[in-house]
N, C-alpha and C positions, 0 to 999 in steps of 0.2 A: 825473454819477457819483454813486453812493450807496455809503457805506462803513459801513452799519449792518447788523450781523447777517448773515443768510443769504447773499445773493448780492452780489458786488462786480462791478460792470460799468462799462465805459467806452463811451460813444457819442461818437465824435469823427471828424473828417474823416480823421485819420491812420489810422483803423481799417481802411479798405479797402486800404491799401498795406502793412500789417504782415503779413508771412507768418511761418509757423512757423520757416522757415529763418532769416529776418532776426532774429526774436526770440531764437532759440537762439544765433546768432552774437554778439549783443550781451550776452546774459546769461552765456554761457559755460558750460562743463561743471561748474564748481564748484558750481552751484546745481541744475541739472536734467540728468538723463541720459535721452536719448531711447532707448527700447527698440525701438519699431516705429512706422512711419507709413505705413499702407497707402494713404492718399490722397496721399502725396507730401509734400514739404516746402514746396510753394507754396500750401498751404491758408491762408486768412486767419485771423488771430487778432484778435478784437474786444474781448477782455476776459478776466477770470477770474471764476470763481464758486466760492465755498466751499460744499461740499455741506451742505445743511441737511436733517436728517431730517424736520423738520416741513413742508418744502416741497420734495419730492423731484423736482420738475420740472427739466429741463435745457434750456438755451436754446442757440440756434445760435451758432456761431463763438466759443465760449468755451473756455478751459481749465478743466476742473472739478478742483478740489483735493479729493481724496477723503480728507479728514481723518478719522482714526479708523476707516477701512475696512481690514480685513485683506486684503492682496493675494492671499492664498490662499483666500479665502472665496467662496462662491457669490454673496454680495452684490457683491463686486468685479466678477465676470464679468457680473452683471446690470447693474451700473452702466455698464460699457463698452458693452453692447448698447443701453441706453437713450440713452447719449450719441451713439452712432452714428445711431440713429433720429432724434434731435433735430437732427442736423447740427452737433454740437459738434466743435471742433477736436481735442480729446483729453482724456484723464484723467490726472491726476498722482497717483501713490500714494506712500506713505512708502517709506523706503529698505530696509526689511526684507522680503525675499522669498526663497523657495527657487527653485532652477532649475525645479522642477515647477510652482510657482505662476506664475512668469514665463512659462513656456511656455503655460500655460492662458490667461493674459491675452493673450498674443500671438495665440493662436488665436481668441479672442473678438474681438480688434481686427480681425483679417483679415476675420472675418464681418461685423463692424459697419461697417468702413471708417473707423475713427477711430484716432487715435494714442494710444499708451500711453507715459507718461514716469514717471520715478521721481525723487523728491526726494533729494538727496544727504544723507548723515548729518550733514554740517557745516552745513547750512542748514535750521534749524528752520522750521516752518510760518509762524510770525509774521514771520520774516525773509523767507521766500520770497514772501509777499504783497507786501512792499515792493519786493523785487528785480524781480518780474515787472511790477509796476505801473510802476516806473521804466524797466524794459526796454521796455515797450510805448510809453511816451512817447518814449524815446530812439530806438527803432526806427522810430517814425513820422516822424522827420526823414529826408528823402531822403539816401541815401548820397552823401557828397561826396568828391571827389578830395582826396588829402592823405595824412597819416600813416596807417599801418596801424592797424587797430582795436586799442586798448590800448597803442599805442606813445606813452607820455606824454612821453618825452624829445623825440621828433620834434615832438609837439604843442606843447611848451613853446618849442622853437626857432621853430616857425611863428608862434606868437602874438607872440614877441619881435620878429620881423621886422615884423609888422603894427603893433605899438604903439611900436616904437623904444626899448624898454627891456629890463631884465632881468626874467625871469619865473620864478616858482615855482608849482608845482601842489601843493596840500596837501589832506590829508584833513580830516575834521571835528575831529580831535584835534591839528591843527597839525603833523602829521608831513609832511615833504617827500617827495612821491612822485616828483617830477621837477623839473628846473630847466633853464633854457636854457643853452646853451654860450657865450653872449655875456656873459661874466662879468668883463670887464676893468674895473678901477677901481670895483668895487662898494663900497657903504658897509659899515661894520663889522658892522652888524646883519645885513645880507644875507650877508656872509661867514660869520658865526657860524651862521646858520640853515642854510646849504648844507653846511658842514663837519660840523655836528652832526646833519644830516638831520632836524631839527625846530626849531621856534621855541623859543628859550630859555624855560624855565618862568616866569622872572620877567617876561618880556615878555608871555607869554600871560596871566598874572595881571593885569598892568596893562591890557591890552586888554579883558579880561573886566570888570574894574572900571569901565572907561570906557564900557561898554555897546556896544563895537564888534561883538562877536559877536551880540548880540541884534539889532542893526540889520542885520547881514550876513545872518543866517539868515531874516529876515522880509521881505526885499525882493528883487525881481529886478533892481534897478537897480545901477549901479556906484557904489561909495563912493570918494570922492576925499579925499586929504589933501595939503595944500600942503607944500612943502619947509619944514623947520624947522632952520635952521643947517646942520650937517653931514648931517642926515637928509634924504634927497631926497624929491621928490614921489612919491606912491604912489597906485595904484589897486587896488581889489579887487572881485571879483564872485563871488557864490556860483554853484556848478554844481548844478543840480537837475533832476530828471526825475519827472514824475508826482506832484509835491508832495513828493518825498523829496529832502533835501539830501544830495549826494554828496561835496562838498568845495568848494574855492575856488581861484581863480586870482589870484595877486598880481603886480603890475607895479611896478617901481621904476625911476626915471630913473637913468642911469649917466653917469659922466664929465662931470657938469655940463651935459649936454645935456637940453633939454626933451623930453617925450614927443611923439609925433606929434599933430597937431591933432585927428585923429579917433580918438585912442587909446581913449576911453571907448566909443564905438560899436563899434570893432573888438573890444574886450574883451567887450562884451555879446554880440555875435554868436558870438565864439569860445567863450564859456561854454555857449551853447546846443549848439554842435557837440561840446563836450567831454563832454557827458553820457554818450553811448554809450561813449566811451573810458574814462571813470572807472568806469562800471558794469562793463565788460568787465575792466578792471584789477582791480577789487575781487573779482570772482568768480574771476579767475585766481589771486589771493592764496589763495583757498580751495583751489585745485588745489595750490598750494605746500604748504599744510598737509597735504594728503593725501600728498604726496611725503615730507614730513618725518615723518609718522606711520609710513609704511611703512619708511622708513630707520631710524627709532629702533627699531621692532620687530625689524628684521633685526639691528641691532647689539647688541640685547639677547638675541639668539639665540632669538627667538620668532616671527620673521616669515618671509615668503616672498620669496626672491630674485627669483622670476618677477614678483611683484606690484610690487616696487620697480623692476625693469627696465622694466616696462610703463608705470608712472606717470611715471618720470623719464627714460625713453628711454635707459637705460644698457645696455651689453652684459653679459648675465648670465654669459657663459662666458669673459670676459677677466679678466686679473689686476687686482687692486685693492689698496688699502691705506688705513688710517685714520690721520689726523693729529689728535692731541688738543692743543688750544690753550688756554692759560690765562693769566690776568693775575695779576700780583703775585708774591710770594715763596713762596706756598704754594698752588699750583694744585690740590692734593689736597683743599683745604677745600671743604665743600659750600655755604659762604656765597656768594651771588651777588656779582658785581663791582658797582661803582657803577652801571653801566648795561649789563647783559649784552646787551640788545638792540642796543646800539651795536657791541659786539664781534662779534656775529652778523652785523649789517649790513655792517660793514667787511670781514669775511672773505668774505661772499658777493660783495660788490662786487669785491674784488681777485681772487678765484678766477675770476670771469667775465671780468674784464679780461685776465687772464693766459691765457685760452683753455683752461682745464682743464675736464674733464667731472666735476663734483663735486656733492655734496649736502652742505650745511652744516646741522648739527643742534645747536640749543642744548642744553646739559647743565649746568644750574645756573649756576655762575660760569664755566664752561668752554664750549668748543664742539668738536664732533667734525666733521672734514672727511673725507668718504668720497671718495677719489680713484679714479676708475674708468678703464677703457680704457688700462691701462698696457701697456708693452712686454712681450712674453713673456720676453725676456731679463731676468733678475732684476737684474743689475747696472745695466742701462739704466733699468729701472723705479725702482730705489732712487735713482739719480742724479736722475731727474725729480722724485720725491717730495721729496728733499732740497732741490733748488733751489726748489720751490714753497714748502716750509715756511720756508726762509730768507728768501724774498721776503715772505711773509706776516708773519713776525716783524718784519722791518725796517720794513715799511710801517705795520703796525698799532701797533707800539711808537711810531713817530714821530707817528701820529695821536692816540694816547691819552696820550702822555707817561708811560707806565708800561712796565715791562719785561714783555714777552710771551715766553712759552716754548712750545715745541712738542715733544711726544713723538711719535716716528714708530713706527707699528706695522708688523709684518712684512708684506711683499708676499705676498699669498695668490693662488692661481690663479683663483678664481672668486668671484662675489658671495656664494655660499652660505657661504663661510668668512670673511666680513667681520667677524663677531663675534670671531674669534680675533685679528685685527689690532687691533680696538678694545681688547681686553683688554691687549695688548702696549703700545699707545700710551698708555693711561691709566696703566699701571704706570711707563712711562718718564717721563711727565709728573710723577707723584708723586715719582719719584726725583730729577728735576731740581729740584723744589721743596725737597726735603730736603737735597740736597747743597750747594746754594748755590754751585756751582762756576761756571767760566767759560762752560759750555755754555748756549746759548739754544735750540739745536736738537740733538736727539740720537736715535740708535738705541739699542736695548737694550744692545749691546756697549759703547757709550760710557759707560754708567753702570751697568755690571754689578754693581760692588761695592755701590752704593747700593740697587739692586734686591734684591741678596742680603740686605742688612740688613732691608729692608722685608718680605721673605718670611719671614725668621727671626722678626721681631717679630710678624708675623701668625700664624705657626705657634704661637708661645708665648702668644698673646693670652689663651687660656682656661686657661693653667696657673695653679693657685692656689698662690701663694707663702706661706710662714709669715708671720704678722702682725708678727713681731718682727725683720724684716731691718733692716740698717743704714739703707737708704734709707727704709724705712717709718718708722723712728724720726726721721730727719731731717725728713721731710715733716710728721710730727706736731709736731715742735719749731717749724718755720717757721709752722705754722698757729696755734700758741698764742702766738707772739711776733711782734707786728707789726713789720715792717721787717727781720726776719731773712731772709737770702738764702743759707742754707747749701746748699740743694738746687741752686740756680743756680750757686753756686761749685763744687760737686763736679762738676756737668756740664761746666763750662768747663775744669776741671783735667783731667778724663778725656779730653775731646775734644781737648785740646792735648797729649796723651800725657805728662802730668806736667811740661810746660814751664811753670814758674811765671811767667816774664816774659810769655810769649805769652798765658797765661790771664788774667793781670792786665790786659794791654792790652785784651783782649776785654771785660772787665768795667769798664774805665775806673777801675781802682783801683791803688794802689801795690803792688809785689810784697810788701812787708812786711805790708800789710793782708791780702793773699791768704794768706801763711804763717800769720798769726794765725787766719784763718778755717779753714784746714786743721786747725790744732790744735783748734779748737772742734768741727769735724766729728768728729774722732777721739774727743774727750771726750764729745760728746752721743750719738753713734751706736755707738761702739766699732768703727768701721770701720778695718781695718788696710790702709792704702794700699800697704804693701809686699807684701801677699798677692795674687798674680795671680788666684786664684779669687774673692777678695772683690771685686777690681776688675771682673772680668768680670761677676759677678752684679749689681753696682751699675750698671754701664753698661747691661746688658740691662733692668734694672728702670726705669732712667731713660728708655730708649727706649720702653718700654711705657707709661710714665706720662703724665699730662696735660702738655700744653705741648710735646710733641715733634711736629714736623711730620708724622712718619710715623704718628703714633698715630691 
């Protein structure tokens, strides 16, 4: 193999048994899209070649990567003809093409007898080289009976049976992609890793400092660590294909039992077989990003319901609804949660487990759950959405140790109107955060008053008030006097409808202290708390000012 400049080629025994069909099944549609294959899918693939303008020759049985070639140009059609004449397997173009240019390339391919493929937008050329290289190496392994391609959970269970221990499959960033179901009596580190879906950061840092990753990524052998106190015996082996590291498989003894005598050999063999699974899983993750991108565009009222229906296999003409999920007391805030990816992962996991046809979309510190295929009966559909949201809130709150809230958007008749439901859901979530009431899950009618206040505040956002209002004077006074809390005191007093005792309790001060502060407020600002108009203006300005959850 040579990996210098122009042509990248592999000459290996596996070359004769790798077909275009096998390669595409391993690589998956997240990296390559097949447009046409006049010679069929059983044509052999022996390597890849990056088109070199200084060396325009094409060799047999390679996929030619047409980097920098416009798919609509005469050069593209000429390249397809030259590839066919040379016996090349096919030509891969970039993702940008019109229907006309794709049709012209298809006609050229039919004439030349070679395949035409397109790189996906999510897989840049430099990544595609590694993906195909790894795919060729993985596809060269004879297909074995066992877990379906990409089914990492089944693969982890199969490995666990062979080695007699607990198994996790991880990517190169120490994120858990799958784990075996034989998890009784696992050690604390294993439990933390599985529940958090990644190795704890402090543990990763310690392993990196100890040189474990450097050793792991530079050897094909199994690394072994003996049991140390409560920390059981562990094995780990890298998964690689074509020189590219795809991840690793970790094994830990459980229940005080030793691993199988041949555990190291079994793990080494399993990692060779795992390459095709990990590669397929990784490119399938690219497919998930395509679904997420289409869903986000639709919910922002700029996307195509047909595109999302096609990518996510959702019914476009059946009712749907959006659930907005947030962590903490102020889900309206744009600041992300401590680990938004964890919230997203937990929601995706639980939605799948509950059997709902959903798409989960991260949105800052929140997540949007598009629930599709609902019952045409609105009451039944609402009941199903409510039960799903209540289950998600209960399970995710328990997993994160934080209060999770869910705003439910209106059930709409088709995917095309999903953006309406999303706007409803996010408004309800904001209202839940503002009200601080007992609701963790709500429809719009459950928090109608809070929504009304939000809408009034939003409508008045651009109203320019005179600079000398009572609240403006109080804010200026607090800013000039460190420790002054007159604005906070006024807000508490108004929020508790003039109840001095209740307002004092909310501020953790004595009622007499509160009465003194109220006198100071009147003296500093001139606010007449007996005047209903003055109270209304003060409360509106406080709602519009900094520090209000609805602001």
